[in-house]
PLY file of the C-alpha trace (Angstrom):
ply
format ascii 1.0
element vertex 129
property float x
property float y
property float z
element edge 128
property int vertex1
property int vertex2
end_header
96.15 107.25 75.57
98.37 108.83 78.09
99.70 108.37 81.63
97.85 110.49 84.20
100.06 111.73 87.07
98.70 113.20 90.34
100.21 116.49 91.50
99.49 119.18 94.13
100.79 121.77 91.63
99.61 120.73 88.18
101.47 123.46 86.25
104.81 122.83 87.99
104.78 119.09 87.37
103.58 119.55 83.82
106.42 122.00 83.26
108.89 119.50 84.59
107.82 116.76 82.16
107.30 119.18 79.31
110.86 120.46 79.50
112.52 117.18 80.51
110.81 115.07 77.76
110.59 117.88 75.11
106.74 117.83 75.03
104.24 120.60 74.48
100.85 121.43 75.94
97.68 120.28 74.26
96.15 123.35 72.63
94.32 125.30 75.27
96.41 124.03 78.19
99.27 126.49 77.84
100.01 128.71 80.80
97.65 131.69 80.93
98.91 135.05 79.72
97.64 136.88 82.83
99.62 134.79 85.25
96.58 133.39 87.14
96.79 129.62 86.83
94.20 127.35 88.49
94.83 124.39 86.19
93.58 121.07 87.59
94.12 118.93 84.41
96.83 119.46 81.84
97.70 117.32 78.84
101.16 117.04 77.38
101.63 115.87 73.76
104.54 114.93 71.58
105.51 116.61 68.24
102.81 114.53 66.39
100.10 115.68 68.82
99.85 112.25 70.56
99.08 112.45 74.29
102.01 111.34 76.53
101.19 112.62 80.02
98.22 114.20 81.80
98.69 115.92 85.08
95.74 115.86 87.53
95.60 118.19 90.52
94.90 116.61 93.92
94.67 118.32 97.28
97.19 115.98 99.01
99.91 113.73 97.74
102.19 111.77 100.01
105.62 111.52 98.56
106.83 108.01 97.81
109.23 106.60 100.38
110.95 104.35 97.79
112.77 102.06 98.30
110.56 101.48 101.32
106.98 100.60 100.52
105.60 102.64 103.43
104.31 105.03 100.76
104.37 103.14 97.48
105.88 104.67 94.35
102.37 104.75 92.89
103.84 105.06 89.32
107.15 104.37 87.73
108.51 105.27 84.32
111.75 104.09 82.79
113.49 106.53 80.30
116.22 105.00 78.19
119.23 106.68 76.84
121.96 105.18 74.50
125.14 105.89 76.27
126.66 106.47 79.81
127.53 109.98 78.76
123.91 110.65 77.79
122.80 109.09 81.10
124.96 111.62 82.99
123.74 114.49 80.83
120.10 113.60 81.33
120.48 113.06 85.10
121.93 116.60 85.33
119.07 117.95 83.20
116.51 116.26 85.38
118.10 117.63 88.57
118.29 121.13 87.06
114.55 120.94 86.40
113.74 119.95 89.93
114.25 116.13 90.25
115.94 114.49 93.15
118.41 111.67 92.94
117.25 108.63 94.91
119.71 105.92 93.91
122.80 105.57 91.78
123.41 102.24 90.08
125.75 103.45 87.46
128.28 100.81 88.54
126.05 98.08 87.20
127.87 96.86 84.05
124.77 95.32 82.55
122.29 98.17 83.18
123.73 101.48 84.53
120.85 103.60 85.89
119.76 106.26 88.22
116.52 106.37 90.09
115.21 109.92 90.54
111.99 111.51 91.87
110.10 114.16 89.97
109.21 117.39 91.86
106.07 115.68 93.32
108.05 112.69 94.45
107.10 110.02 91.75
110.21 107.90 91.24
111.51 107.28 87.71
114.52 105.72 86.13
117.07 106.87 83.62
118.85 103.83 82.22
121.28 102.92 79.40
119.58 100.32 77.28
0 1
1 2
2 3
3 4
4 5
5 6
6 7
7 8
8 9
9 10
10 11
11 12
12 13
13 14
14 15
15 16
16 17
17 18
18 19
19 20
20 21
21 22
22 23
23 24
24 25
25 26
26 27
27 28
28 29
29 30
30 31
31 32
32 33
33 34
34 35
35 36
36 37
37 38
38 39
39 40
40 41
41 42
42 43
43 44
44 45
45 46
46 47
47 48
48 49
49 50
50 51
51 52
52 53
53 54
54 55
55 56
56 57
57 58
58 59
59 60
60 61
61 62
62 63
63 64
64 65
65 66
66 67
67 68
68 69
69 70
70 71
71 72
72 73
73 74
74 75
75 76
76 77
77 78
78 79
79 80
80 81
81 82
82 83
83 84
84 85
85 86
86 87
87 88
88 89
89 90
90 91
91 92
92 93
93 94
94 95
95 96
96 97
97 98
98 99
99 100
100 101
101 102
102 103
103 104
104 105
105 106
106 107
107 108
108 109
109 110
110 111
111 112
112 113
113 114
114 115
115 116
116 117
117 118
118 119
119 120
120 121
121 122
122 123
123 124
124 125
125 126
126 127
127 128
C-alpha cells in the first residue's frame, strides 16, 4: 500500500519526499492554512492517487549510523535514474532539499551510485540502472 517512515517532524520529512519524488498529499493532509501544524500521520500519493509514502510522527528517532550497524538504517530505498548526468542532478536536488551525502560510489563502472540520508537520517541510494 505504501512505505511508512518514522519522523520526529512529520511535515518536514513529508515535504522532503513530496518535493524530491514529485508526490502530492492525500486529500486532507495538505499543510494547514493557519500555520499551526500538529500532523502525526501524513500520506503522499502519486499522480494517479496511489499511496507511495506515509510519514508517522515519533517522539524520538535515533539517526542511522550507516555504514556502521550501531544504529541500523531501519529502512532503505533505492531510486534509479537513467544517466550519470541525471544522477548528479538528482543528488544536488536531494541535498538542496535537506539530504546529506553519506557515500560516493560514482566511480563504480557497473553501478554508479550515491548513498544519502533524508533529513531524519534514513539512508537511501540514487543509482544509475
